[in-house]
C-alpha positions as CSV (number, residue, x, y, z in Angstrom):
1,M,6.6,38.0,-14.2
2,S,3.0,38.7,-15.1
3,M,1.2,42.2,-14.6
4,G,-0.7,40.7,-11.9
5,N,2.1,39.6,-9.9
6,R,3.8,42.7,-10.2
7,G,0.9,44.8,-8.8
8,I,1.0,42.3,-5.8
9,L,4.7,43.0,-6.1
10,A,4.2,46.7,-5.9
11,V,1.3,46.6,-3.1
12,A,3.5,44.3,-0.8
13,A,6.8,46.6,-1.4
14,T,4.6,49.6,-0.1
15,L,3.2,48.2,2.9
16,S,6.6,46.4,3.9
17,R,8.3,49.9,3.9
18,R,5.5,51.3,6.5
19,V,5.9,48.5,8.9
20,R,9.6,47.8,8.6
21,G,10.2,49.6,11.7
22,G,8.1,47.8,13.6
23,A,9.1,45.3,16.6
24,H,10.3,42.0,15.5
25,A,8.9,39.0,16.5
26,S,10.5,37.1,19.3
27,I,10.0,33.6,20.8
28,V,10.7,33.2,24.4
29,D,8.9,29.8,25.0
30,A,11.3,26.9,25.9
31,Y,9.8,25.0,23.0
32,P,8.4,27.2,20.0
33,A,5.2,26.4,18.2
34,D,6.1,24.0,15.3
35,G,6.8,25.7,12.1
36,T,7.0,29.4,13.5
37,F,9.9,31.7,13.2
38,I,12.7,33.4,15.0
39,D,14.7,36.3,13.5
40,H,17.8,36.5,15.9
41,P,21.0,34.2,15.9
42,A,21.2,31.1,18.2
43,S,23.2,30.3,20.8
44,R,23.2,26.9,22.5
45,V,25.6,24.9,24.6
46,H,25.4,21.2,24.2
47,G,26.2,18.4,27.2
48,E,28.7,15.7,26.2
49,A,26.2,12.9,27.3
50,P,23.1,14.0,25.6
51,C,21.5,10.4,25.7
52,V,21.5,7.9,28.7
53,D,21.1,5.0,26.3
54,A,22.8,6.1,23.2
55,R,21.3,4.6,20.1
56,G,20.1,5.1,16.5
57,G,21.9,6.6,13.4
58,V,21.7,9.9,11.3
59,V,21.7,9.7,7.8
60,I,22.9,13.0,6.1
61,P,22.7,13.2,2.3
62,A,25.1,16.0,1.1
63,H,25.1,17.5,-2.2
64,D,28.2,20.2,-2.3
65,E,27.5,21.1,1.4
66,A,31.2,22.4,2.2
67,A,30.1,25.8,3.6
68,V,27.7,24.0,5.9
69,I,28.8,19.8,6.7
70,G,31.1,21.2,9.6
71,R,28.6,23.0,11.6
72,T,26.0,20.2,11.5
73,L,28.3,17.7,12.6
74,E,29.8,19.8,15.0
75,G,26.3,19.9,16.5
76,L,26.1,16.0,16.4
77,A,29.6,15.4,17.6
78,P,28.1,14.8,21.2
79,L,26.0,12.0,19.9
80,V,29.0,10.2,17.8
81,R,30.8,10.4,21.0
82,A,27.9,8.6,22.9
83,G,27.6,5.7,20.2
84,V,25.2,7.1,17.9
85,E,26.1,5.9,14.1
86,V,26.3,9.0,12.0
87,I,26.9,8.5,8.1
88,V,27.3,11.4,5.3
89,V,26.7,10.6,1.8
90,C,28.1,12.8,-0.5
91,N,26.3,12.7,-3.6
92,G,27.4,14.3,-6.9
93,C,29.8,16.4,-4.9
94,S,32.5,18.3,-7.0
95,D,33.5,20.4,-3.4
96,D,35.1,19.6,-0.2
97,T,32.0,18.2,1.5
98,A,33.6,14.6,1.9
99,T,37.2,16.2,3.2
100,I,35.5,18.2,5.8
101,A,33.1,15.3,6.9
102,R,36.1,12.9,7.2
103,S,37.7,15.4,9.6
104,F,35.0,14.5,12.2
105,P,35.9,11.5,14.2
106,G,33.5,8.4,14.1
107,V,31.5,9.8,11.2
108,N,31.3,7.4,8.3
109,V,31.4,9.0,5.2
110,L,30.2,7.5,1.7
111,E,30.7,8.9,-2.0
112,T,28.8,8.4,-4.8
113,P,28.6,10.2,-8.6
114,I,25.0,10.2,-8.6
115,G,23.6,13.7,-7.4
116,S,20.4,12.3,-5.8
117,K,19.3,12.7,-2.4
118,T,16.9,9.8,-2.3
119,H,19.7,7.4,-4.0
120,A,22.1,8.8,-1.1
121,M,19.5,7.9,1.5
122,N,19.0,4.2,0.1
123,L,22.9,4.0,0.0
124,A,23.4,4.7,3.4
125,D,20.5,2.4,4.4
126,E,22.5,-0.2,2.6
127,V,25.3,0.2,5.1
128,A,23.6,1.4,8.2
129,T,23.5,-1.2,11.3
130,S,21.6,1.1,13.8
131,W,17.8,2.0,14.5
132,P,16.1,4.2,14.7
133,R,17.3,6.6,12.1
134,L,16.9,9.9,11.4
135,Y,17.4,11.4,7.8
136,L,18.8,14.7,8.0
137,D,19.3,17.4,5.6
138,A,23.1,18.9,5.5
139,D,21.9,22.4,6.6
140,I,19.5,21.9,9.4
141,D,20.8,22.6,12.5
142,I,19.5,19.9,15.5
143,A,20.4,19.5,19.3
144,P,21.5,16.1,20.1
145,E,19.0,16.4,23.1
146,A,16.3,16.6,20.4
147,V,17.5,13.7,18.4
148,C,17.6,11.5,21.6
149,A,13.9,12.8,21.9
150,V,12.5,11.6,18.6
151,F,14.4,8.1,18.9
152,D,12.7,7.6,22.2
153,A,9.2,9.1,20.9
154,L,9.8,5.9,18.3
155,A,10.0,3.7,21.1
156,E,6.7,4.4,22.1
157,P,3.8,2.0,21.1
158,G,2.1,2.5,18.0
159,V,4.6,5.3,16.8
160,V,6.7,4.5,13.7
161,A,7.9,7.8,12.3
162,A,8.5,11.0,13.7
163,R,10.6,14.5,14.0
164,A,11.3,17.0,16.0
165,R,9.5,20.5,16.2
166,Y,11.0,23.1,14.0
167,V,11.5,26.7,13.5
168,Y,12.5,29.0,10.7
169,D,15.6,31.3,11.1
170,I,14.8,34.4,9.0
171,S,17.4,36.5,10.7
172,S,19.6,36.6,7.6
173,A,16.8,37.1,5.1
174,S,15.7,40.1,3.2
175,W,12.4,41.9,3.9
176,P,10.4,40.0,1.2
177,V,11.3,36.6,2.4
178,R,10.8,37.7,5.9
179,S,7.2,38.6,5.0
180,Y,6.9,35.5,3.3
181,Y,7.6,33.3,6.2
182,R,5.7,35.0,8.7
183,A,2.8,34.5,6.3
184,R,3.6,31.1,6.0
185,S,3.9,30.4,9.8
186,R,0.1,31.1,9.9
187,V,-1.0,29.2,7.1
188,P,-3.1,26.2,8.4
189,A,-1.3,22.5,8.2
190,P,-2.1,18.9,8.9
191,E,-1.5,18.8,12.9
192,R,1.2,15.7,12.5
193,R,2.9,16.3,9.5
194,L,6.4,15.1,8.8
195,W,7.3,17.3,5.7
196,G,8.7,20.5,5.9
197,A,11.3,20.4,8.3
198,G,14.2,18.9,7.1
199,G,14.6,16.0,9.1
200,Y,12.4,12.8,9.7
201,A,13.0,9.5,11.3
202,T,11.9,6.3,11.6
203,G,12.4,2.8,12.9
204,A,12.9,-0.7,11.4
205,V,9.3,-1.4,11.2
206,G,8.5,1.6,10.0
207,H,11.1,1.5,7.0
208,A,10.0,-2.0,6.2
209,R,6.9,0.3,5.0
210,F,8.4,1.3,2.0
211,G,11.8,-0.8,1.7
212,A,13.7,2.2,-0.3
213,F,12.8,5.9,-1.0
214,A,11.4,6.2,-4.2
215,N,13.0,8.6,-6.8
216,V,11.0,11.7,-6.0
217,T,11.7,15.4,-5.3
218,A,9.5,16.0,-2.5
219,D,10.9,12.9,-0.3
220,D,9.4,14.2,3.1
221,S,6.1,14.4,1.5
222,W,6.3,11.1,0.1
223,F,7.7,10.0,3.2
224,D,4.9,11.3,5.3
225,E,2.4,9.7,3.2
226,Q,3.4,6.3,4.0
227,F,2.1,6.5,7.4
228,A,-1.5,7.0,8.9
229,E,-1.9,10.0,11.3
230,E,-2.1,8.0,14.3
231,E,1.2,6.5,13.6
232,K,3.4,9.8,13.5
233,R,4.2,12.2,16.1
234,I,5.5,15.6,16.3
235,V,8.2,15.5,19.5
236,A,7.9,18.7,21.9
237,T,11.9,19.2,22.0
238,E,14.2,21.8,21.1
239,P,13.2,22.7,17.8
240,M,15.3,22.1,14.6
241,R,16.6,25.4,13.2
242,V,15.8,25.8,9.3
243,R,17.6,28.5,7.9
244,T,15.6,30.3,5.1
245,P,16.7,31.5,1.8
246,R,18.2,35.2,2.2
247,N,17.1,36.7,-0.9
248,A,13.8,36.4,-3.2
249,D,15.7,34.7,-6.0
250,A,16.8,31.8,-3.7
251,L,13.3,31.7,-2.6
252,L,11.8,31.1,-5.7
253,A,14.4,28.3,-6.3
254,V,13.2,26.6,-3.2
255,L,9.8,27.1,-3.9
256,T,9.7,26.5,-7.6
257,R,11.3,22.6,-6.7
258,Q,8.8,22.2,-3.9
259,R,6.1,22.9,-6.2
260,R,7.3,20.2,-8.8
261,G,7.7,17.7,-6.3
262,Y,4.3,18.2,-5.1
263,V,3.2,17.8,-8.7
264,E,5.1,14.8,-8.9
265,I,3.7,12.8,-6.5
266,G,-0.1,14.3,-6.6
267,V,0.2,16.3,-3.4
268,S,-3.0,18.8,-3.5
269,A,-1.8,22.2,-2.8
270,E,-5.4,23.0,-0.6
271,T,-5.2,26.5,-2.0
272,G,-8.6,27.2,-0.8
273,T,-7.8,26.4,3.0
274,R,-4.6,27.8,3.2
275,G,-6.2,31.2,1.5
276,R,-8.8,31.5,4.2
277,G,-6.5,30.6,6.9
278,L,-4.1,33.6,5.7
279,L,-7.2,36.1,5.7
280,Q,-8.3,35.2,9.0
281,S,-4.9,35.8,10.2
282,V,-4.8,39.5,9.4
283,R,-4.6,41.7,12.1
284,G,-3.0,44.7,10.8
285,I,-0.9,46.5,8.1
286,R,2.1,44.1,8.4
287,D,0.0,41.0,8.4
288,L,-1.5,42.2,5.0
289,A,1.9,42.8,3.6
290,D,3.2,39.5,4.6
291,V,0.0,38.2,2.9
292,G,0.8,39.9,-0.4
293,W,4.6,38.6,-0.6
294,Y,3.3,35.1,0.4
295,V,0.7,35.3,-2.7
296,L,3.5,36.7,-5.2
297,F,6.1,34.2,-4.1
298,T,3.5,31.4,-4.4
299,L,2.4,32.3,-7.9
300,E,5.6,33.0,-9.4
301,A,6.6,29.6,-8.3
302,R,3.9,27.8,-9.5
303,R,4.2,29.6,-12.9
304,R,8.0,28.6,-12.9
305,A,7.5,24.9,-11.9
306,A,4.5,24.8,-14.3
307,R,6.9,25.8,-17.2
308,T,9.8,23.4,-16.1
309,V,7.2,20.7,-15.9
310,R,5.9,21.5,-19.6
311,A,9.5,21.7,-20.7
312,G,10.2,18.0,-19.5
313,G,13.0,19.5,-17.1
314,Q,14.6,17.9,-14.2
315,Q,16.9,20.3,-12.7
316,W,17.5,20.8,-9.2
317,E,16.5,24.6,-8.0
318,R,19.0,25.3,-5.4
319,D,19.2,27.7,-2.3
320,A,22.5,28.9,-2.7
321,S,22.2,31.8,-0.4
322,T,22.4,29.6,2.8
323,R,25.5,27.6,1.5
324,I,28.0,30.2,2.8
325,A,30.8,29.4,5.3
326,A,29.1,29.0,8.6
327,D,30.0,32.0,10.7
328,A,26.8,31.5,13.3
329,T,27.1,30.0,16.6
330,L,24.8,27.3,17.3
């Protein structure tokens, strides 16, 4: 880490210590704003018939997700019982992901030795029969009602790609990671972006636009670029819950992979717009500390990504901190 980054780290750490006793943010709206955060465990009870006219499918690419796949499939169980097609594709797994997934009645489990998310989704598309289709990361919590709402949105004229709103769950994260995500929630972003939420959906018409997923790291950004803004919809329903990395090392792994993905497909970082938006959002000392952590993590991730790209590396930087036994209740 450079001396400049160490300086930012020192300032951010000092500011964080001063504001650590401050009140936590809490979201009390029925449907929180897209991309905001919560810092308390979830508690949800889902009905047995979330959809009046159950249809569609859910594709879950899973690479060594034994610790979390059960939690995800338990949340989707009412949909399976209602007739929604759920396919788990274990790609390059060396753990019990497939065994656990097969323990859920009605779930179709595929296995491939190739450890690739996009390959897994293409493999599922070869056997899936239902439309529309939600492509969901294995560690994302989504309510059955939200899946139905997304599928309903795709039935509206002109809408060919959609996702539910999402929130960052920082309840188990360290203070530097919490600070990063508090700042990130204030970064200006396209109003209808489909990336960053851990899940996106399309119907047969939208899927025909590209035919198969490209072999890229940032699959959600690539998917987003296949559609015009007016064709996309962010559905105002119960948000997907994205559990953030728990510690700094895990966060840097995620950010480094994301940065490599953006470079790979030529997505602009829009540094100037993001920086101005962050500075304009500062209202106090904690906001300033959050910006410090955000800048530190962003710069270090870009440095690591650039080093990996120069070396021709293709490793998959993975957040292992959220792949622990699922002990939280949805």
